[in-house]
N, C-alpha and C positions, 0 to 999 in steps of 0.2 A: 504384438510387439513386446518383447521382454524389457524389463526396467533397465537393463544394462545398455540397451540400444538407444534409450532416450538421452537427450543432452541435458535435460533438467527434470527435477521432480519437486513436488510441493508436499510437505508433511507438517504435522504438529511437532514443535520442538520439545525436547526432553531436558531434564536437568543436566544430563551428560553433555549436551550441546553448548552449555554456557561458556566454557573456556574458549571454544573456537569462535563464538560470536564476537567477543571482544577483539580478537585478532582480525577477523574478516570484514567487519562492518565499518564503513567510512562515512558516507553521506547519509545523514539522518534528518528526518522531518523535524524532530524535537530540537536538534542542534545543527542547523544548516551551515553554519560557518565552520563546523568541525572542531571548535575550541573546547566546548564542554562535552562531557560524555555522561550518559545515563549511568547511574551507579550499578544497576543490575537488571537483568531480565528474569531473575529468579522467580519472582512472584507470578508474572504472567505464564511462565513455563510450567510452574507447579499447578496453576489453575487450568492449563490446557488452552490458554488464550494467546499463544505465540505460534504463528505459522512461519515456516522457513522455506525458502526456495533454494534448492541445492543444484549445483551444476557438476557434471561429471568431468573430472580432470583425467584425461587419457594418459598423460605422462605418469602421474602418481597412481593411476588406476584406483581412484577413490572419489567419493562424493565430497564436495566442500560447500559450506553454506555461503551463498552469495547475496541473499536478501532476506528480510524479515518484516513481518507486520504484527504489531501488538494491538489487540482488539478486545472489545468487551461487548457482549450481547445482553441487553436488558430483557426482562420477562415479556415486554410488549413488542419484541422483535425489532427493536431499534439498535443498530450496531454502531458503536463508537470506535473509530480508529484512533488509538492513543499515540502510536508511533509507526513510522515506516523507515526502513534503512536499507541501503544497498552497499555493495562493495565499491571501493574507489572514492574519489573526491567529489565526483559529479553523480547525482542520482541517475540510475538506469531506468528510463521510462518503461521499457518492456517488462522488466522484472516487477516493477510496481503494479503495472496493469495486470500481469498474470496473478499476482497475489490477491488483488482486489477482486478480480474475476472469480478466483477460487472461493473467496469468502462469500460472494453473492451466490455462486453455484451450490456450495455445501451448506450454508446457513439460511439462505432464502430470507434475508431481512426485508422489512417493508421500507426501511429508511436507513441511510448511512450518514453519519456526521464525521467530519474531519476538519481540523483547523491547521492553517499554515501561515507563517509570517508573511505579511503582505509585501514585504520588500525582497522576498526570495522568489524571483520569477520562475526559476526552474521547477520548483515544487508546485507552484500555482498552475503553471502551464501543463504539467503532467496531470494534475487533478482535473483541470478544465477539459482535457482531451479525452477523458473517460466518459463514454455515453451515460447520461443520467445525472451527472453532477452539475449543480448550478451554484453560483455564488449567492449565499443567503444574506450575507451582511458582513460587518466587521466589528471588532471590539478592540479596546485598548488594554493591553497588559504590559505594564511598564517594563522595558522602555520601547516596546514595539506595538504596531498595529497588527492584528491577527485577522486573516480572512476566514470566515465560517462557511464551509462548503457542505451542501446537502445532496444526497443521492436518493432517488425514489424509483420504484418500479415503473411508474407512469412516465417519468421523464426518460428513463432508459428505453421504454417501448416506443415513445415518440421519436427518439433519436434513431432507432433501428428501422423505422418505417421509411420506405422510399418517398421522396418528395416529388410531387408532380412537376413536370416541366412547365415553366411559365408560358402563358399564352400571350401572344402579341396581337394587338389590333391592327387591322390594315386600313 
């Protein structure tokens, strides 16, 4: 299937993408209420640590950025997700899941860490719904409590295994 036939694609962002990021991104993990905005994604884009999900706009006959993930991989293969953002005011769970799945597929980390404000149910629900993520704990960062989520290959494998049907005694 040719790339033009796909409704979305995932790729590493370039510095040329930066102007369109500011226009297209709305709901962000780092600023869930939408008031504050990150200054720039220039540094992660320059390091090659910014992945974008583009959707094809049939009317404009062009691809437009609809979501992003800012990440960092340590030398011990532990991946840290610094930020995730999608278009619109409410985060799109499907886009977030596609980006995280692509990070797991392409980088093969042994562990992933991500932090989300504990009072923002939408982001926590999305992370909780991804197989392999578990709530590790919480920490206080003024003025909010932050949930610390961890993903591991073992937990993802356990979540993928079919569970045996419960047996009832007679």
